[in-house]
C-alpha positions in Angstrom: 14.7 24.5 -21.2 16.8 21.5 -22.3 17.8 18.6 -20.0 21.4 19.7 -19.8 20.4 23.2 -18.8 18.0 21.9 -16.1 20.8 19.7 -14.8 23.1 22.7 -14.6 20.6 24.7 -12.7 20.2 21.8 -10.2 24.0 21.9 -9.6 23.9 25.6 -9.0 21.1 25.7 -6.5 23.2 25.2 -3.4 25.6 27.9 -4.5 22.8 30.4 -5.1 21.4 29.7 -1.7 24.8 30.2 -0.1 25.2 33.5 -1.9 21.7 34.6 -0.9 20.4 34.9 -4.4 17.4 32.6 -3.6 15.8 31.3 -0.4 16.2 27.7 0.7 12.4 27.3 0.3 12.6 28.5 -3.3 15.5 26.2 -4.0 13.6 23.2 -2.6 10.6 23.9 -4.9 12.9 24.4 -7.9 14.8 21.2 -7.2 11.6 19.2 -7.0 10.2 20.6 -10.3 13.5 20.4 -12.2 14.3 16.9 -11.1 10.8 15.8 -12.1 11.3 17.2 -15.6 14.8 15.7 -15.9 13.7 12.3 -14.9 10.6 12.5 -17.1 12.7 13.4 -20.1 14.7 10.3 -19.7 11.6 8.3 -20.6 11.3 4.7 -21.6 14.6 4.8 -23.6 16.7 5.6 -20.5 14.8 3.0 -18.5 15.6 0.4 -21.2 19.2 1.4 -21.4 19.6 1.3 -17.6 17.9 -2.1 -17.4 20.1 -3.5 -20.1 23.2 -2.1 -18.4 22.2 -3.6 -15.1 21.3 -6.9 -16.7 24.7 -7.1 -18.5 26.5 -6.4 -15.2 24.5 -9.1 -13.5 24.9 -11.7 -16.2 28.7 -11.0 -16.3 28.9 -11.5 -12.5 26.9 -14.7 -12.7 29.0 -16.1 -15.5 32.2 -15.4 -13.5 30.9 -16.8 -10.3 29.3 -19.9 -11.8 32.7 -21.0 -13.2 33.8 -22.0 -9.7 30.4 -22.2 -8.0 30.7 -25.9 -7.0 34.0 -25.3 -5.3 32.7 -22.5 -3.1 31.7 -23.1 0.5 28.3 -22.0 1.7 29.7 -18.8 3.3 31.5 -18.0 0.0 28.3 -18.5 -1.9 26.4 -16.2 0.5 29.1 -13.6 0.0 28.7 -13.8 -3.8 24.9 -13.3 -3.3 25.2 -10.3 -1.0 28.3 -8.6 -2.6 26.5 -7.0 -5.6 23.7 -5.7 -3.3 26.2 -4.2 -0.8 28.2 -2.7 -3.6 25.1 -1.0 -5.0 24.3 0.2 -1.5 27.7 1.8 -1.2 27.4 3.4 -4.6 24.0 4.9 -3.8 25.3 6.2 -0.5 28.2 7.9 -2.2 25.9 9.6 -4.7 23.6 10.8 -1.8 26.6 12.2 0.0 27.5 14.4 -3.0 24.0 15.9 -2.9 22.9 17.9 -5.9 26.3 17.8 -7.5 25.5 14.6 -9.3 22.8 14.5 -12.0 19.6 13.0 -10.9 19.8 10.2 -13.6 22.8 8.8 -11.8 20.8 8.2 -8.6 18.0 6.6 -10.8 20.6 4.3 -12.3 22.1 3.4 -9.0 18.6 2.6 -7.5 17.7 0.5 -10.5 21.0 -1.4 -10.2 20.3 -1.9 -6.5 16.8 -3.3 -7.4 18.4 -5.8 -9.8 20.9 -6.8 -7.1 18.0 -7.5 -4.7 16.4 -9.9 -7.1 19.8 -11.7 -7.7 20.4 -11.9 -4.0 17.0 -13.5 -3.4 17.5 -16.0 -6.2 21.0 -17.0 -5.1 20.0 -17.4 -1.4 17.0 -19.6 -2.4 19.3 -21.7 -4.5 21.9 -22.1 -1.8 19.4 -23.2 0.8 17.2 -25.0 -1.7 14.2 -22.9 -0.9 11.3 -23.8 -3.2 8.3 -21.8 -4.1 6.2 -20.2 -6.9 7.6 -17.5 -9.1 4.8 -15.2 -7.9 6.0 -15.3 -4.4 9.5 -14.5 -5.5 8.2 -11.5 -7.5 6.2 -10.2 -4.6 9.1 -10.4 -2.2 11.3 -8.7 -4.7 8.8 -5.8 -5.2 8.3 -5.3 -1.4 12.1 -5.3 -0.7 12.5 -2.7 -3.5 9.8 -0.5 -2.2 11.9 1.4 0.4 14.0 2.7 -2.4 10.9 4.5 -3.8 10.2 6.2 -0.5 13.8 7.0 0.5 15.2 8.1 -2.8 12.0 9.2 -4.7 13.3 7.3 -7.8 10.8 6.8 -10.6 12.3 3.9 -12.4 12.1 1.6 -9.4 8.5 2.8 -8.8 7.7 1.7 -12.4 9.3 -1.7 -11.7 7.2 -2.0 -8.5 4.0 -1.0 -10.3 4.4 -3.4 -13.1 5.7 -6.1 -10.8 2.6 -6.1 -8.5 0.4 -6.0 -11.6 2.0 -9.1 -13.0 1.9 -10.8 -9.5 -1.9 -10.1 -9.2 -2.5 -11.7 -12.6 -0.4 -14.7 -11.6 -2.3 -15.2 -8.4 -5.7 -15.6 -9.9 -5.5 -19.4 -10.1 -2.7 -20.0 -7.6 -4.1 -18.2 -4.5 -5.5 -20.4 -1.8 -6.3 -17.8 0.8 -7.5 -14.2 0.5 -4.4 -12.7 2.1 -2.2 -14.0 -0.8 -4.8 -13.3 -3.5 -5.2 -10.4 -5.9 -7.6 -8.9 -3.3 -4.7 -7.3 -1.5 -3.6 -5.5 -4.7 -5.1 -2.1 -3.6 -2.9 -2.3 -0.4 0.2 -3.0 -2.5 -0.7 -0.1 -4.8 -0.6 2.3 -1.8 3.1 1.7 -1.8 3.6 4.3 -4.5 1.2 6.8 -2.8 3.7 9.7 -3.2 3.4 9.4 -7.0 -0.4 9.2 -7.2 -1.8 11.9 -9.5 -4.5 14.2 -8.1 -2.9 14.8 -4.8 -0.7 17.7 -3.6 2.8 16.2 -3.7 6.0 18.1 -4.7 6.8 15.9 -7.7 3.9 15.2 -10.0 4.1 11.9 -11.9 5.5 12.1 -15.4 4.0 10.4 -18.4 6.0 7.2 -17.9 4.8 6.9 -14.3 1.2 7.6 -15.4 1.3 4.8 -18.0 2.8 2.4 -15.5 0.1 3.2 -13.0 -2.6 2.8 -15.6 -1.3 -0.6 -16.7 -0.7 -1.8 -13.2 -4.1 -0.8 -12.0 -5.8 -2.3 -15.0 -4.0 -5.6 -14.4 -4.8 -5.6 -10.7 -8.5 -4.8 -11.2 -8.7 -7.5 -13.9 -7.1 -10.0 -11.5 -9.5 -9.1 -8.7 -12.5 -9.4 -11.0 -11.5 -12.9 -12.2 -10.7 -14.1 -8.6 -14.0 -12.7 -7.2 -16.1 -14.5 -9.8 -14.1 -17.7 -9.4 -14.8 -17.6 -5.7 -18.5 -16.7 -6.0 -21.6 -18.8 -6.1 -21.6 -18.6 -9.9 -18.7 -21.1 -9.9 -20.7 -23.6 -8.0 -23.4 -23.5 -10.7 -20.9 -24.9 -13.2 -22.0 -22.5 -15.9 -18.8 -21.2 -17.4 -20.7 -19.1 -19.9 -22.4 -17.2 -17.1 -19.0 -16.8 -15.3 -17.4 -15.3 -18.4 -20.2 -12.8 -18.9 -20.0 -11.7 -15.3 -16.3 -11.3 -15.5 -16.7 -9.2 -18.7 -19.2 -6.8 -17.0 -17.1 -6.5 -13.8 -14.0 -5.7 -16.0 -16.0 -3.0 -17.8 -17.1 -1.5 -14.5 -13.5 -1.7 -13.3 -12.4 0.2 -16.4 -15.1 2.9 -15.7 -13.8 3.3 -12.1 -10.2 3.5 -13.4 -11.0 6.2 -15.9 -12.8 8.2 -13.1 -9.6 8.3 -11.0 -9.4 11.9 -9.5 -7.1 14.4 -11.1 -6.1 17.9 -10.1 -8.0 20.9 -11.4 -5.0 22.0 -13.3 -5.0 18.7 -15.2 -8.6 18.8 -16.4 -7.6 20.4 -19.7 -4.6 18.2 -20.4 -4.7 16.1 -23.6 -5.6 12.4 -23.5 -1.9 11.7 -23.9 -1.4 12.6 -20.3 -4.4 10.6 -19.2 -3.5 7.0 -20.0 -6.1 5.7 -17.6 -8.8 7.3 -19.7 -7.2 6.1 -22.9 -6.9 2.5 -21.8 -10.3 2.3 -20.1 -12.1 4.2 -22.8 -10.9 1.8 -25.4 -12.4 -1.2 -23.7 -15.6 0.6 -22.7 -16.2 1.6 -26.4 -15.6 -2.0 -27.6 -18.1 -3.3 -25.0 -20.7 -0.7 -26.1 -20.3 -1.6 -29.7 -20.5 -5.4 -29.0 -23.8 -4.7 -27.1 -25.4 -3.2 -30.2 -25.5 -6.7 -31.8 -28.8 -8.3 -31.3 -27.4 -11.8 -30.6 -25.3 -10.7 -27.6 -27.8 -8.6 -25.8 -29.3 -11.3 -23.5 -26.0 -12.8 -22.5 -24.5 -9.3 -21.7 -27.6 -8.3 -19.7 -27.5 -11.5 -17.7 -23.7 -11.1 -17.1 -24.4 -7.6 -15.6 -27.0 -9.0 -13.2 -24.7 -11.8 -12.2 -21.8 -9.5 -11.7 -23.9 -7.2 -9.5 -24.8 -10.2 -7.3 -21.1 -10.6 -6.4 -19.7 -8.6 -3.4 -16.9 -7.2 -5.5 -19.4 -6.0 -8.1 -21.3 -4.1 -5.4 -18.1 -2.6 -4.1 -17.1 -1.4 -7.5 -20.6 0.1 -8.1 -20.5 2.1 -4.9 -16.9 3.3 -5.8 -18.2 4.2 -9.3 -21.0 6.3 -7.9 -18.7 8.1 -5.5 -16.1 8.9 -8.1 -18.7 9.9 -10.6 -20.1 12.4 -8.1 -16.6 13.9 -7.7 -16.1 14.0 -11.4 -19.5 15.8 -11.7 -18.3 18.5 -9.3 -15.2 19.0 -11.5 -17.4 19.4 -14.6 -16.0 16.3 -16.4 -19.1 15.9 -18.4 -17.6 14.2 -21.4 -16.0 11.5 -19.2 -19.2 11.0 -17.4 -21.0 10.5 -20.7 -18.5 7.7 -21.5 -18.4 5.8 -18.2 -22.1 5.1 -17.9 -21.6 2.2 -20.4 -21.6 -0.5 -17.6 -25.1 0.8 -16.5 -26.7 0.3 -19.9 -27.2 -3.5 -19.6 -28.6 -2.9 -16.1 -31.0 -0.4 -17.5 -32.0 -2.8 -20.3 -32.8 -5.5 -17.7 -34.8 -3.1 -15.5 -36.8 -1.6 -18.4 -37.3 -4.7 -20.4 -36.0 -3.0 -23.5 -33.6 -4.5 -26.0 -29.9 -4.0 -25.0 -29.1 -3.6 -28.7 -31.5 -0.6 -29.0 -30.3 1.1 -25.8 -26.7 0.6 -26.7 -27.3 2.1 -30.2 -29.1 5.1 -28.7 -26.4 5.5 -26.1 -23.5 5.5 -28.6 -25.4 8.0 -30.8 -26.0 10.3 -27.8 -22.3 9.9 -26.7 -21.0 10.9 -30.1 -23.3 14.0 -30.3 -22.3 14.9 -26.7 -18.6 14.9 -27.5 -19.3 17.1 -30.5 -21.7 19.5 -28.8 -19.5 20.1 -25.7 -16.7 21.3 -27.8 -18.9 24.1 -29.2 -19.6 25.2 -25.7 -15.8 25.3 -25.0 -16.1 22.4 -22.6 -13.4 19.6 -22.3 -14.4 17.1 -25.1 -13.1 15.3 -28.1 -15.3 16.2 -31.1 -13.3 14.1 -33.6 -13.8 11.1 -31.3 -17.5 11.8 -31.3 -17.7 12.0 -35.1 -15.7 8.8 -35.3 -18.1 7.1 -32.9 -21.1 8.1 -35.0 -19.4 6.9 -38.2 -18.5 3.6 -36.6 -22.0 3.2 -35.2 -23.5 3.6 -38.6 -21.1 1.1 -40.1 -21.7 -1.5 -37.4 -25.4 -1.2 -37.6 -25.4 -1.4 -41.4 -23.2 -4.5 -41.2 -25.6 -6.2 -38.7 -28.7 -5.3 -40.7 -30.5 -7.1 -43.5 -30.4 -4.2 -46.0 -29.1 -4.9 -49.6 -25.5 -4.4 -50.5 -26.4 -1.4 -52.6 -28.0 0.3 -49.6 -25.1 -0.6 -47.3 -22.6 0.7 -49.7 -24.4 4.0 -50.2 -24.7 4.5 -46.5 -21.0 3.7 -46.0 -20.0 6.3 -48.7 -22.3 9.0 -47.2 -21.0 8.4 -43.7 -17.3 8.6 -44.9 -18.0 11.8 -46.8 -19.7 13.3 -43.7 -16.8 12.3 -41.5 -14.2 13.8 -43.8 -16.2 17.0 -44.1 -16.5 17.3 -40.4 -12.8 16.7 -39.9 -12.0 19.4 -42.4 -14.4 21.8 -40.6 -12.8 21.1 -37.2 -9.3 21.7 -38.7 -10.3 25.1 -39.9 -12.2 26.1 -36.8 -10.2 27.9 -34.2 -10.1 26.0 -30.9 -8.6 26.6 -27.6 -5.6 24.3 -27.1 -5.8 21.4 -24.6 -9.4 20.4 -25.0 -9.6 16.7 -24.1 -11.8 14.0 -22.7 -12.6 14.7 -19.1 
């Protein structure tokens, strides 16, 4: 069904209820589903157009007002600050009064305009009364004041703004924070502000692809900020060893990526493609890079020490407990392929405990992971066989590049690995598969 048809159905729901064609409960469920599809279809392009439009309106008003700004009294300046915000409030109320007659994208645009007016109002008031402060404080206040729109109107574009805003704020507070209550540590509390849109829970309107990507990016930024802040405030900082701090940050970041990729999803979403699991895409990318870097002999000792140092920090312990809990939940859902991927942060700990080389363990692990992703597909389990074949090919290439074999030997191995990968890809293309097989 196209977006125009969905909008038409939304407009007819109240009429159909009045005529007794459908029940009010059925109309409520249909409205929730169709509005979610209409808003999701708007996508990033509509968000950009709405942002540009709101920005142009704001810039035009600022230019007009600034022409006579010095001649305005304080009360007139305050009126200029609050007028766009009040006008946006009136427009939103007018749209709400019309109910489902108006297309849902108009309410999204009005809420986005209201969000921009909130930011302009804060900026003008601070300028009128000469209120100083950091840009991070301004951004946090702006996000919190915009949050009621997310709950009251269930608008997704404002939720996207809030998610990206608190992620940027968390990164900006890594160095600026003096106390824990204004540090990135409170990011998880801020993230609860968009609880109605969290995937994996039984809400009427499931998050679309745009919301999922915004959540993944925001969570990644927030967890990265907490990791850097926790290491900076730990005993490692008093030792003055910046190299040890960096290695600990890297391991905690990798453990954070594993936790993010394990975020619970509904049963119905288990067989969705990786496109609809941006948290797995983003986290998996960094996990694989870390695993390949650990195969190099020269980096093994540093990465192993970084894992032990990261585990000695309170935040590292909290993440590890969270990781174990989420991994148990994922095991109950049968997400075997994902579990095979997220054990990467445990490899350097296993190397330190066993006394074996991290390079050897990482090489064995990547080989086993590639074979697992291929084998699971033959048992009709959610997996990514082509990703597994790519991992094996890349592993052979990396190990050959790091070895002392002759160029002739390396070239021969590269050619054979490339031919094997192409043959496997051709085999998978011809093999009939059930649609929707994906990673975890």
